[in-house]
Every structure is written in structure tokens, then in C-alpha cells.
N, C-alpha and C positions, 0 to 999 in steps of 0.2 A: 930470836925466833928462827926456827928451822926453815928449810925450803920445802917442807911438806905442803902439798896443795889440795889434797883430798882429805875429807873427814875420816878419821880412824875408826869410826863406827862401821862394823862389817857390812851392813846392808845399806848404808847411807851413800848417796850419790852426790852429795854437796861438796863444794869446794870450801876451803878455809881461807880466811884473810886476816886483816889486822885485828878483828874482833874475835879471833879463835879462842877457845877455851883449852888450856893446856893441862893435861893430866898424865902422870907417869911417862913423861917424855913424848907423848903423842898429842896431836892437835885435833880438836873436834869443832864442829860448826856451832854447837850450842851446849848448854849445861846438861840437857837431857841425854844427848849422845855421850857426853863425857862420863856420866854416871851409869852408862849401860841401860838407860831407860828404867832405872830403879823406881822412878815415880809412877810407872805403869803407862807412860805415854807411848803412843803408837807411832808418833811422828816427831819431827824435829822443828816444826814450824816453818819449814821451807818447801812445802808441797811434796814431802817425801814420807813414805811409810816405813821407815827403817826400824822402828821399834816393834813391828809386828812379828 
């Protein structure tokens, strides 16, 4: 695992940890962020509105 500590989603303010989702060499705090909110979600489930 890399030493990246912030979610790679552009608007997300979450940190990533042991449960991070890896995609294309980047780490994301959840699957929604990893897919670019392709499911239409506006948040990541961590009190963040990064998908808006």
C-alpha cells in the first residue's frame, strides 16, 4: 500500500486507511469515490458531499 493519506476523489476531504479502495494506482475512502460517483451518489458516507 502506498503512503497516500488523502482520498484521491477531487472534492473529498477524507483520509484513507487500511480499508482504502485502490483504483488506477490511487487510493479512495470508498467505492463511490473510486468510481467517480458513477452511481450518482453525492457523498461518500463519511459526512462529505464530494460527489456534488
